[in-house]
ZATIDO-494165 format. One record per residue (C-alpha): z, y, x; residue in three letters; residue number from 1. Coordinates in steps of 0.05 Angstrom, whole numbers, plus 5000, padded with zeros to 4 digits. Layout:
Z,Y,X,ala,NUM
...
# end
This chain:
3801,1740,5147,met,1
3845,1695,5190,lys,2
3830,1638,5143,his,3
3754,1648,5152,ile,4
3760,1651,5228,ala,5
3803,1589,5228,arg,6
3751,1551,5188,asn,7
3695,1574,5235,ala,8
3733,1550,5296,ile,9
3746,1483,5264,ile,10
3672,1476,5247,ala,11
3652,1493,5318,leu,12
3701,1444,5347,leu,13
3675,1391,5300,gly,14
3604,1403,5322,thr,15
3623,1400,5395,ser,16
3662,1337,5384,phe,17
3603,1305,5348,ala,18
3556,1324,5404,leu,19
3604,1298,5456,gly,20
3611,1233,5418,ala,21
3535,1227,5415,thr,22
3529,1239,5490,leu,23
3584,1189,5505,val,24
3551,1138,5461,gln,25
3483,1151,5492,ala,26
3510,1147,5563,gln,27
3546,1082,5546,thr,28
3483,1049,5518,ser,29
3434,1072,5572,met,30
3417,1034,5637,pro,31
3454,1060,5698,leu,32
3389,1074,5735,asp,33
3370,1128,5685,arg,34
3378,1199,5710,val,35
3375,1230,5640,tyr,36
3418,1218,5578,val,37
3380,1174,5529,ile,38
3395,1171,5454,asp,39
3394,1109,5410,gln,40
3319,1117,5398,arg,41
3306,1115,5472,gly,42
3289,1190,5477,asp,43
3318,1238,5527,val,44
3373,1281,5497,val,45
3353,1354,5499,val,46
3399,1415,5492,ser,47
3387,1471,5443,gly,48
3352,1510,5498,ser,49
3304,1453,5512,gly,50
3337,1427,5575,leu,51
3344,1352,5588,cys,52
3415,1326,5596,trp,53
3423,1298,5666,arg,54
3470,1241,5684,thr,55
3513,1235,5745,gly,56
3458,1193,5776,phe,57
3409,1251,5777,trp,58
3378,1269,5844,thr,59
3312,1301,5860,leu,60
3286,1236,5888,ala,61
3310,1196,5827,ala,62
3278,1246,5780,ala,63
3212,1242,5818,ala,64
3212,1166,5809,asn,65
3236,1166,5737,gly,66
3191,1162,5676,pro,67
3218,1227,5647,ala,68
3222,1267,5711,gly,69
3159,1308,5702,cys,70
3175,1320,5629,lys,71
3245,1346,5644,cys,72
3243,1376,5714,asp,73
3170,1392,5729,lys,74
3190,1460,5757,asp,75
3234,1431,5811,val,76
3195,1369,5830,leu,77
3141,1371,5884,pro,78
3074,1390,5854,arg,79
3039,1328,5878,glu,80
3088,1285,5838,val,81
3070,1314,5770,cys,82
2999,1337,5787,glu,83
2968,1283,5830,pro,84
2902,1303,5863,ala,85
2842,1286,5822,ala,86
2808,1223,5844,lys,87
2750,1239,5889,ala,88
2683,1222,5858,pro,89
2650,1160,5885,ala,90
2601,1177,5939,val,91
2532,1152,5923,val,92
2494,1137,5987,pro,93
2431,1176,5994,ala,94
2369,1134,5985,ser,95
2334,1117,6049,lys,96
2267,1153,6055,pro,97
2205,1111,6049,asp,98
2162,1112,6110,thr,99
2088,1094,6116,glu,100
2054,1095,6183,lys,101
1979,1100,6188,val,102
1943,1090,6254,thr,103
1872,1115,6258,ile,104
1826,1103,6316,ser,105
1811,1168,6352,ala,106
1739,1144,6358,asp,107
1737,1143,6281,ala,108
1763,1214,6279,leu,109
1729,1246,6338,phe,110
1670,1236,6384,asp,111
1689,1211,6453,phe,112
1727,1263,6494,asp,113
1724,1313,6435,lys,114
1775,1343,6387,ala,115
1729,1362,6329,thr,116
1736,1318,6268,leu,117
1676,1275,6248,arg,118
1657,1266,6175,asp,119
1681,1194,6178,glu,120
1748,1219,6205,gly,121
1755,1269,6148,lys,122
1745,1213,6098,arg,123
1800,1173,6131,lys,124
1846,1233,6129,leu,125
1830,1242,6055,asp,126
1861,1174,6045,asp,127
1924,1198,6081,val,128
1927,1259,6036,val,129
1922,1213,5974,ala,130
1980,1171,6001,lys,131
2022,1234,6012,ser,132
2013,1255,5940,lys,133
2039,1188,5916,ala,134
2108,1203,5944,ile,135
2157,1261,5945,asn,136
2135,1281,6014,leu,137
2185,1307,6064,gln,138
2153,1304,6132,val,139
2087,1285,6164,val,140
2088,1265,6238,ile,141
2022,1266,6274,val,142
2019,1238,6345,val,143
1956,1238,6387,gly,144
1943,1188,6444,his,145
1890,1182,6498,ala,146
1865,1128,6545,asp,147
1875,1127,6621,arg,148
1810,1159,6641,phe,149
1819,1231,6664,gly,150
1880,1266,6693,ser,151
1948,1264,6661,asp,152
1945,1338,6646,ala,153
1876,1333,6614,tyr,154
1895,1273,6571,asn,155
1958,1308,6549,gln,156
1919,1369,6526,gln,157
1866,1327,6492,leu,158
1918,1288,6453,ser,159
1952,1353,6432,glu,160
1886,1385,6410,arg,161
1869,1323,6369,arg,162
1936,1322,6333,ser,163
1929,1397,6320,ala,164
1860,1385,6289,ala,165
1889,1332,6243,val,166
1944,1379,6221,lys,167
1894,1435,6207,glu,168
1854,1389,6162,tyr,169
1916,1364,6125,leu,170
1939,1435,6113,val,171
1870,1452,6086,ala,172
1878,1395,6037,lys,173
1943,1423,6009,gly,174
2000,1395,6052,ile,175
2048,1450,6073,glu,176
2042,1467,6146,ala,177
2118,1469,6156,asn,178
2122,1396,6136,arg,179
2074,1373,6190,ile,180
2101,1359,6260,tyr,181
2049,1347,6315,thr,182
2056,1318,6384,glu,183
2012,1293,6440,gly,184
2031,1234,6483,lys,185
1970,1235,6529,gly,186
1961,1168,6563,glu,187
2036,1152,6567,lys,188
2038,1101,6510,gln,189
1978,1055,6515,pro,190
1968,0997,6467,val,191
1928,0955,6516,thr,192
1966,0913,6567,lys,193
1964,0927,6642,pro,194
1903,0897,6675,asn,195
1873,0882,6606,gln,196
1814,0929,6618,cys,197
1805,0930,6694,pro,198
1750,0966,6731,gly,199
1721,1036,6738,pro,200
1696,1077,6680,lys,201
1640,1041,6644,ser,202
1619,1029,6572,lys,203
1651,0961,6574,lys,204
1718,0988,6598,val,205
1715,1048,6551,ile,206
1705,1001,6493,asp,207
1762,0957,6518,cys,208
1808,1017,6520,leu,209
1790,1039,6449,gln,210
1858,1020,6419,pro,211
1892,1069,6466,asp,212
1852,1127,6437,arg,213
1886,1136,6370,arg,214
1924,1183,6324,val,215
1987,1157,6289,glu,216
2005,1191,6224,ile,217
2073,1177,6193,glu,218
2089,1198,6122,leu,219
2162,1204,6105,ile,220
2187,1215,6034,gly,221
2214,1182,5971,asn,222
2175,1147,5916,lys,223
# end
């Protein structure tokens, strides 16, 4: 029995000595900046329990900067060292909406001083509807304008009623009502220049101010 125990102790000491010799040899052959023991093949020496053998140069910071740090000490290193945040996907800029602005003479749409669409005006609006179907429509902006004859309040109401009449027709032709924004500018944004059409109300002056009486329709969407 004593003979068997003696042989076992000798074998254990031999194994320990061989392992110690391997570690010494590995430590002797490895660069000093390594924080783990490296064998002759360049691999980290691992214990029977799967733990990497550290050298006297081991520190948390050194392990974080070393090539084997995450393999050997992932549990103690900061998470961001071994699991860097995923690269954010490239942001693709949204395409700029296409805009088409159509200006239609109010005289082509309505009789003078009226807000009821004429047949000619309906045909012009049919062209607008066709243009809207050629794009992925987002918004339609309808703005009515009036000339300087009449009070500010009256011209404001007239321009609003005309833009509302245009919206009503566009909706009847299939454009969603919630996509159409209407506004009346009255006489506040004339096209004619000051003193371009001087004089009191007359056919000549009314004809001269015709560009001021208009409806601007803006289609916004993507092709």
